[in-house]
Structures are given as C-alpha cells and as structure tokens.
C-alpha positions in Angstrom: 65.0 -15.5 109.7 65.4 -14.1 113.3 61.7 -14.1 113.4 61.9 -18.2 113.5 63.5 -17.7 117.1 60.5 -16.0 118.1 58.1 -19.1 118.2 58.7 -22.4 120.6 57.0 -24.1 123.5 56.8 -24.0 126.8 60.1 -25.6 127.7 61.9 -23.2 125.0 60.5 -20.0 126.9 61.2 -21.5 130.3 64.9 -22.4 128.9 65.5 -18.7 127.6 64.1 -17.3 130.7 66.2 -18.7 133.1 69.3 -17.7 130.6 67.8 -14.0 130.8 67.7 -14.5 134.8 71.3 -15.7 135.0 72.2 -12.8 132.7 70.7 -10.1 134.8 72.4 -11.8 137.9 75.7 -11.7 136.2 75.4 -8.2 135.3 74.4 -7.6 139.2 77.4 -9.2 140.2 80.1 -7.2 137.4 78.5 -3.8 138.5 80.1 -4.9 141.7 83.6 -5.4 140.3 83.0 -2.6 137.8 82.7 -0.6 141.1 85.5 -1.8 143.5 87.6 -3.4 140.6 89.1 -6.6 140.5 90.0 -6.4 144.4 86.9 -9.0 144.4 88.0 -11.3 142.5 90.7 -14.2 144.1 93.6 -12.7 141.7 96.4 -11.5 143.7 100.2 -9.9 142.3 101.5 -13.2 142.0 98.4 -14.7 140.1 97.3 -12.1 137.8 95.3 -14.0 135.2 92.3 -16.3 136.6 89.1 -17.8 135.8 88.2 -15.5 133.2 91.4 -15.9 131.4 91.2 -19.8 132.0 87.5 -20.0 130.5 88.7 -17.7 127.5 91.3 -20.1 126.5 89.2 -23.2 126.8 86.6 -21.8 124.8 88.7 -20.9 121.7 89.3 -24.7 121.7 85.6 -25.4 121.5 85.4 -22.6 118.8 88.1 -24.3 116.9 86.8 -27.8 116.9 83.8 -26.6 114.3 86.7 -26.7 112.0 86.7 -30.4 112.2 83.4 -30.6 110.7 84.0 -28.0 107.8 87.3 -29.0 106.9 86.1 -33.0 106.1 82.6 -31.3 104.5 84.2 -28.6 102.1 87.6 -30.3 101.8 86.8 -33.7 101.4 83.3 -33.2 100.0 82.2 -35.9 103.0 78.6 -35.1 102.5 77.8 -37.1 106.1 78.7 -34.0 107.9 75.8 -32.3 105.4 73.4 -31.9 108.5 75.4 -30.7 110.7 78.0 -28.2 109.6 76.3 -25.2 110.5 76.0 -26.2 113.8 79.6 -26.3 114.1 79.7 -22.7 112.7 77.3 -21.8 114.8 78.7 -23.1 118.0 82.2 -21.4 116.9 80.1 -17.6 116.8 78.4 -18.6 120.5 81.9 -19.9 121.6 83.9 -17.0 120.6 81.6 -14.3 121.5 82.1 -15.9 125.6 85.9 -15.3 124.6 85.3 -11.9 124.0 83.3 -11.3 126.5 85.3 -13.1 129.2 88.5 -11.0 127.8 86.8 -7.4 128.2 85.4 -8.7 131.9 89.0 -9.1 132.5 90.0 -5.8 131.9 89.4 -2.9 134.8 88.0 -0.6 132.1 86.4 -2.9 128.7 87.6 -0.3 126.4 91.0 -0.9 126.9 90.3 -3.5 124.5 90.0 -1.7 121.8 93.9 0.1 122.4 94.5 -3.9 120.4 93.0 -2.3 117.3 93.1 1.3 117.7 96.9 1.1 118.5 98.5 -2.0 116.5 101.2 -3.4 117.7 102.5 -6.5 115.4 105.2 -7.7 118.0 102.5 -8.3 120.5 100.5 -12.0 120.3 97.8 -10.4 122.0 97.5 -8.2 118.7 97.1 -11.1 116.4 94.8 -13.6 119.0 92.6 -10.5 118.9 92.4 -10.1 115.4 92.0 -13.7 114.6 89.4 -14.3 117.0 87.1 -11.4 115.6 87.8 -12.6 112.2 87.0 -15.7 112.8 83.8 -14.7 114.3 83.0 -13.1 111.8 83.6 -15.4 109.2 81.3 -17.9 110.8 78.7 -15.5 111.2 78.7 -14.7 107.8 79.0 -18.4 106.3 76.5 -20.2 108.7 73.5 -17.3 108.0 74.5 -17.6 104.4 74.2 -21.0 103.6 71.6 -21.5 106.1 69.2 -18.7 104.2 70.3 -20.5 100.9 69.0 -24.1 102.0 65.9 -22.0 103.1 65.5 -20.6 99.7 66.5 -23.9 98.0 69.0 -22.5 96.5 72.5 -23.1 96.4 74.9 -20.3 98.9 76.7 -17.9 96.4 80.0 -19.0 95.2 82.1 -16.3 97.3 80.9 -18.3 100.5 82.9 -21.4 99.7 85.5 -18.3 99.1 85.4 -17.7 102.9 84.7 -21.4 104.3 88.1 -21.8 102.8 89.9 -18.8 104.4 88.0 -20.0 108.0 89.9 -23.1 107.8 93.5 -21.5 109.1 91.7 -19.4 110.8 90.2 -22.0 113.7 93.9 -23.4 113.5 95.0 -19.7 113.8 93.0 -18.4 117.0 94.1 -21.4 119.2 97.7 -21.0 117.8 97.9 -17.7 118.8 96.3 -17.9 122.2 98.9 -20.7 123.2 101.8 -18.2 122.1 100.8 -15.8 124.1 101.4 -18.4 127.0 104.4 -19.6 125.6 106.1 -16.7 125.1 106.5 -15.7 128.7 110.0 -16.6 129.7 109.4 -16.5 132.9 106.8 -19.2 133.4 108.2 -22.5 132.6 105.4 -24.4 132.6 103.8 -22.1 129.7 107.4 -22.0 127.9 107.2 -24.7 125.7 107.0 -25.3 121.9 104.6 -28.4 122.5 101.7 -26.2 124.0 100.3 -24.5 120.7 99.7 -28.8 119.2 98.5 -29.7 122.6 95.9 -27.1 122.7 94.8 -27.9 119.2 94.7 -31.5 120.0 92.6 -31.1 123.3 90.0 -28.4 120.8 90.0 -31.6 118.6 88.7 -33.6 121.6 86.7 -31.1 123.4 84.5 -29.5 120.0 83.8 -33.0 118.4 82.8 -34.4 121.7 80.4 -31.1 122.9 79.0 -31.3 119.1 78.1 -35.1 119.8 75.7 -34.5 123.0 74.2 -32.1 121.2 73.6 -34.0 118.1 72.3 -36.9 120.6 70.2 -34.0 122.1 67.9 -33.2 119.0 68.0 -37.2 118.1 66.0 -37.4 121.4 64.0 -34.9 121.4 62.9 -35.5 117.5 64.3 -32.3 116.3 66.5 -34.0 113.8 67.7 -36.7 112.6 71.8 -36.6 112.1 72.7 -39.8 111.4 74.3 -42.6 113.6 77.2 -42.1 110.4 77.7 -38.7 111.1 77.8 -39.0 115.4 80.5 -42.1 114.8 82.8 -39.6 112.5 82.7 -37.4 114.9 83.4 -39.6 118.0 86.7 -41.0 115.7 87.6 -37.2 115.2 87.4 -37.0 119.1 89.3 -40.2 119.6 92.6 -39.2 117.6 92.1 -35.1 119.3 92.2 -36.9 122.6 94.9 -39.7 122.2 97.3 -36.6 120.7 96.3 -34.2 124.1 97.4 -37.2 126.1 100.6 -37.9 124.4 101.3 -34.3 124.4 100.7 -34.2 128.1 102.9 -37.4 128.9 105.5 -35.9 126.4 105.4 -32.9 128.8 105.9 -34.7 131.9 108.7 -36.9 130.8 111.3 -34.0 129.6 110.4 -31.7 133.0 111.1 -35.1 134.7 114.2 -36.5 133.0 116.1 -32.8 132.9 114.8 -32.4 136.4 114.6 -28.0 135.8 112.5 -27.2 139.0 111.2 -24.0 137.3 109.1 -27.1 135.0 108.7 -29.6 137.5 107.3 -27.8 140.4 104.2 -26.3 138.3 103.3 -30.3 137.8 104.4 -31.4 141.3 101.9 -28.4 142.3 99.0 -29.5 140.2 99.1 -33.3 140.8 100.6 -34.1 143.8 100.9 -30.8 146.0 103.2 -28.9 146.6 105.0 -26.9 150.0 101.7 -28.1 151.8 99.8 -26.7 149.0 97.6 -28.1 146.5 94.2 -26.8 146.2 93.9 -28.1 142.7 95.6 -31.5 143.1 91.9 -33.5 143.7 90.2 -31.4 140.3 93.4 -32.3 138.3 93.7 -35.9 138.9 89.8 -35.8 138.7 90.5 -34.6 135.0 93.2 -37.2 134.2 90.4 -39.8 135.7 87.7 -38.5 133.4 90.2 -38.2 130.5 91.6 -41.9 130.5 88.1 -43.1 131.1 86.6 -41.3 127.9 89.5 -42.6 125.7 88.1 -45.9 126.9 85.0 -45.7 126.0 85.9 -44.3 122.8 88.3 -47.1 122.6 85.6 -49.9 122.9 83.7 -49.8 119.7 80.6 -51.7 121.5 80.6 -49.0 123.9 81.1 -46.1 121.6 78.2 -47.6 119.1 75.7 -47.2 122.2 74.3 -43.8 122.6 74.1 -44.0 126.3 77.4 -45.0 126.4 79.0 -42.4 123.9 77.1 -39.3 125.7 78.8 -40.3 128.6 82.4 -40.9 126.9 81.7 -37.1 125.1 81.0 -35.5 129.0 83.9 -37.3 130.3 86.3 -35.5 127.6 84.3 -32.3 127.9 84.5 -31.8 131.6 88.1 -33.3 132.0 89.7 -31.3 129.2 87.5 -28.0 130.8 89.2 -29.0 134.6 92.6 -29.2 132.5 92.3 -26.0 130.2 89.7 -23.7 132.7 91.2 -24.7 135.7 94.5 -26.0 136.0 96.3 -24.1 133.0 96.3 -20.6 134.2 96.8 -21.1 137.6 99.4 -24.0 137.5 101.5 -21.3 135.1 101.4 -19.3 137.7 102.1 -21.2 140.9 104.8 -21.3 141.8 105.9 -17.6 140.9 109.4 -17.2 139.4 110.6 -16.8 142.8 109.1 -20.2 143.7 106.9 -19.0 146.1 103.2 -20.9 146.5 100.6 -18.5 146.1 97.3 -19.9 145.3 94.2 -19.2 143.8 90.6 -20.0 144.3 87.8 -18.1 142.4 85.5 -15.8 144.2 81.8 -16.1 144.2 81.6 -12.8 142.1 83.9 -14.4 139.9 82.0 -17.5 139.2 78.5 -15.5 139.3 80.0 -13.2 136.7 81.4 -16.2 134.4 77.4 -18.4 134.8 76.3 -14.8 133.5 78.8 -14.9 130.2 77.9 -18.5 129.4 74.4 -17.7 129.7 74.1 -14.9 127.5 76.9 -17.4 124.9 73.8 -20.4 125.2 70.9 -17.7 124.6 73.2 -16.6 121.5 73.8 -20.3 120.6 69.7 -21.2 121.2 68.7 -18.8 119.2 71.0 -19.7 116.5 70.5 -23.3 117.0 66.4 -22.9 116.9 66.9 -21.4 113.3 68.2 -24.0 112.3 66.6 -26.9 113.1 63.5 -24.9 112.2 64.8 -24.3 108.9 66.0 -28.1 108.5 62.6 -29.4 109.5 
C-alpha cells in the first residue's frame, strides 16, 4: 500500500517538501551538536534534562491518547469510532517515532540507547520505559497496517490481530505510567516525587490526544477527505472533557498538598513556575498562559451549544492541546529541576539549536503521519 503515498496533488507535495526542508535543517543543527556536544543546548549541571526530554514526555501522552479510540471500539463494540480508530493508531506510531528520536538526540552518543536492551537492568525505570515504548510502537504498526490492508481487500482482519489489540490497551497505559515513574522515583526532586504524577500524566494524555484527533477529523471534513460523522467527533470531545477535568483536579490537589504542608521542597517549584522565585521566573508567563488555555478549553467543552459548533470545538481542542504542551513540554521538566535541591535557581531556556533540532524531529514525525494518513484516507475513500 505504500504506493498510495506517492500519489497526490500540488498542495500535498508542497507540504512534503516543506517537511523535508525542516528535516534537513534539523540535521544540519544536529551535526553541530554532534561535534560540540550538549554544550550547544541550554542545559547545565543543575538542569541536565531539557527541551528534548520534555517533548518526549509530552508526545508519549499523545501516543497513549490513541487508546481512547481503541478501547471503546474493540472492547465495547462502539462502532461510531470504526472510521477513525486506525487514525488513532497511526497517530501513536508517529508520536512514538518522535519520542524515540528525542531520546536519541538527548544522548551524547545515540548508540548508548542500545544499553537499555543489551545490558538489561530491571531495577531501572528507563529499562521498562524503553521496552514498553518499543513494544507499543510495533503493536500499533502491525495492528494499523493489517486492519487497513484487510479493509482495502474487503475481508476481515486476521484473528490474531484482535489479540494484539487487547495487548496494546494495557501497553498504552504502561508507556505513560513508566514515563511518570522515571520522574517520581527520584527522591531529590520534590516537584516530581508524588504518587499522583502517573494519574495526572494519563489524564492529560486522555485530553490532549483526543483533542488532536478531533482537530485532524475536522480538517478531513473541511477538505472533503473523509466524512467522520459528528457523533464520533462529539464522543471524542466528551472523552477529552473528562480527561481535562481530571487533569485540572489533580493539579489542584498537588497545589493544595504542597502549600497546606508548607514544605519548601514542594512549594518552591510551584512558586517558581507560577509567580517566580528569588526574582527569577522565565516560565511564569508561559505557565499562566497554560492555565488560561486549559480553563478556557474546559469552558468551551462544558458548553454544549459551543461544543457542537465545529469552529468553537476546534478552538477548544487547540487551547487544550497547546495548554497541555506548555504544561508538560515546557514546565514539567524545567520546573522539576528549578530550584535545585540546594534551593539555587538556575534557569533553563532552550537554545536556537535545540529548537531547530526539535523542529527537525517533529517534521520527521509529521512526515510519517502524513504518509500513513495519506494511505488510510485513500483506502477509506
């Protein structure tokens, strides 16, 4: 079916050419990092994880969000999602490709990532996270491809595919749970050391993932590529609403516990992110914007008259997706490192090199998504 991706109009090839240009630019910037090392990034002794790790964390959530289509469709026979389930699986594939690439570029030598598999250390959360990410990627590639191939041939998928689907559901929860365990298992970082971090990660994933899928479905309908149906879109909106409510509730719980206990190891991180600490607060405006976007998105979701209008629904989904990205893609990592265990504030700002390398990784992920979606849309038409 790969030949279907080689057929397209002028706008399709212009989009592909733009993505290839960004990929080349990202490779050029990465060659500089390869030569000089991570000194070209904004990371330091106090902030040793930065923009790359934050994007990986966020994209794991986007990948896990696809299970909100798979679970109702396969376990509860919710046929409304029949047209778009494969798009959730292919979105997970593209997201996981980006996740693993962000992991590789964060390492001084990408070959070191092989140590996760060659030198297994079951006591390390990195070992489990690397394995569940790889397994979930393979599962979604096989499931999505075989289901689409069966649809193209007008036959039922092989029986063993359903077994892989059932395996992929707990794996979707595991990928973000293991990612959270990497952070909350570090005793010297009060911001991350909370049992509610994994549930909060999953809640944000079940809001941002469906929100992005809704935006893609609305784009398909506007361009006349696929009639998804309003019922499927509205069902996804309800799922995103529940996920967003849970995410904001968990955040409120963390704020209450931190400030009611009054323990500086917990309160200072939140102060730094939302009001500033010791005269430093480079992320304050971003984090306040995140809260505004999430609150505004929740208001639009909870207003049925607005939620049923495609334009306002798109605005709500965009707000939720961007608000979650700021929270996890900017604040989660830097906020955990700042202040340091000695309460020194070393601020982190990604450099232009980091941003351009990240843009190249995202462009590659979008290229994978474009090819997979082009094939899927062609088959379904």
